[in-house]
N, C-alpha and C positions, 0 to 999 in steps of 0.2 A: 523562486525556484532553485536560484544558484545557492543560496545561504542553505537549503535544504540537503542540494547535493555535497557541499562540501561538508556539512554536518555529519551526513551519512559517512562519509569517507572518512572524517577524523575518527568515528565513532568507531569502524570499522578498523581503523590503525590503533586505536588504543584499546580493544576489547579482543582483537582477533577475530571478529564475527560481525555480520551485519546485525542491525538491530531487531529485536523479535516484532512481531506485529504490534503489539500494545505500544512498543517503545517509538516503533514507526508513527502509529497515529497521534502519540504525543508532539512527534516533532513536528508533524503536519500543522497542529495546533500552534503550536509556537512558533511557527513563521508565517501562521496565517496564509496556508495553501490551500487554495479551494480548486479543486479537480473538476472539470465538467461534467454536467449532467448527461449520462450515458441513456440510451434507451432503455425501456422495462426489461428485453432480454440481455441484457449485459451488464456485467459488472466489473471493478475493479478487484484485481486479486493481487495479493502481495506474497512473493516468495522469500521467506526469513533465509533461506540458504544463501541466498546470491544477494538480496537485497532488491530484487526487480519489482517492479510494478508491472502488469501483463491486464490485460483486456480478457475477459471471459464470456464465454455466450452461455446462458443459462437454457437450458432447454427441458428443464424439469416442466414447463408449463405453469409457473408461479404466477400469481394473480399481481402481487405487490412487489416491485423492485427491491433487488438486494444491492445496498450500494458497497459492500467490504464482504470478502471472504479471504481468509487466512489460508494458505497454502502451507503451514507449519504440517499438520498433521498427515 
C-alpha cells in the first residue's frame, strides 16, 4: 500500500494532477492492492480531483453490489 501511495504522489508531482480513475485502477493492479470487501450497500469511490478514496453508501436499493464508482463526472 505504501508503494501505491508513493506512486500516486510521484504521478501528481510529474503530471500536476492526481491520476484519473482508470490510471488509479491500473496502479491498484500493478501493486497488487486488494481492498476489503464492503457490505452490499457500500462501495468505494475515487475522487480524481484530489486522488482520494472514499466509502460511499448506496441507497438506491440495488440488489447486486457495485464495487467502484468514479466521482469524476
